[in-house]
C-alpha positions as CSV (number, residue, x, y, z in Angstrom):
1,M,12.1,17.2,-13.6
2,G,10.5,20.4,-12.2
3,I,10.8,20.5,-8.4
4,L,9.1,23.3,-6.6
5,T,8.1,24.1,-3.1
6,R,4.5,25.3,-2.6
7,Q,2.2,26.2,0.2
8,Q,-0.3,23.5,1.2
9,G,-2.6,24.9,3.8
10,E,-0.5,26.2,6.7
11,V,2.7,24.3,5.7
12,F,5.0,24.1,2.7
13,V,5.7,20.9,0.7
14,I,8.1,19.8,-2.0
15,T,6.4,19.0,-5.3
16,T,7.1,17.8,-8.8
17,D,5.1,18.1,-12.0
18,R,6.6,14.9,-13.5
19,S,4.8,11.6,-13.3
20,S,6.8,8.5,-12.6
21,E,6.4,7.2,-16.2
22,E,7.7,10.4,-17.9
23,A,11.2,10.9,-19.1
24,P,13.0,14.0,-17.7
25,K,12.3,17.3,-19.5
26,T,14.6,20.1,-20.3
27,R,11.9,22.8,-20.5
28,A,9.4,24.0,-17.9
29,P,5.8,23.2,-18.5
30,A,3.8,25.8,-20.4
31,R,1.4,26.1,-17.5
32,L,1.0,24.7,-14.1
33,T,-1.8,22.3,-13.3
34,D,-3.3,20.9,-10.1
35,I,-1.8,17.5,-10.9
36,Y,1.4,17.1,-9.0
37,R,3.3,14.7,-6.8
38,V,4.6,15.4,-3.3
39,W,7.9,14.4,-1.6
40,T,7.4,12.1,1.4
41,G,11.0,12.1,2.6
42,A,11.7,8.8,0.8
43,K,9.8,8.9,-2.4
44,W,7.4,10.8,-4.6
45,S,3.6,10.2,-3.9
46,E,0.4,11.2,-5.6
47,T,-1.3,11.4,-2.2
48,K,-0.9,14.9,-0.9
49,E,-1.5,13.9,2.7
50,E,1.7,11.9,2.6
51,A,3.8,15.0,1.9
52,M,6.8,15.9,4.1
53,S,5.9,19.3,5.5
54,F,7.9,22.3,6.5
55,K,7.0,25.4,8.6
56,S,8.5,27.8,6.1
57,L,9.4,28.2,2.5
58,P,13.1,28.7,3.3
59,A,13.2,25.5,5.3
60,A,11.7,23.5,2.4
61,D,14.1,25.1,-0.1
62,E,17.1,24.3,2.2
63,Y,15.9,20.6,2.4
64,V,15.9,20.4,-1.4
65,R,19.4,21.9,-1.6
66,A,20.8,19.6,1.1
67,N,19.1,16.5,-0.4
68,F,19.1,17.3,-4.1
69,A,20.5,13.9,-5.2
70,K,17.9,12.0,-3.2
71,V,15.0,14.2,-4.3
72,T,15.9,14.1,-8.0
73,G,17.1,10.5,-8.1
């Protein structure tokens, strides 16, 4: 599962490039696409407006580190 933080407007969000039906991958995708899911704080969503947002990239990265099991589970 590729997890990455990215800027969405003025805020940063946690995203994944994996759909809910896909098995985990061991390699990064060959290229990034506009199709990604966002973390809501409880689950992954395809609705970008539901994303949990952060004021800075370091804050989003720290959330992923602190909640890694929840985000990847």
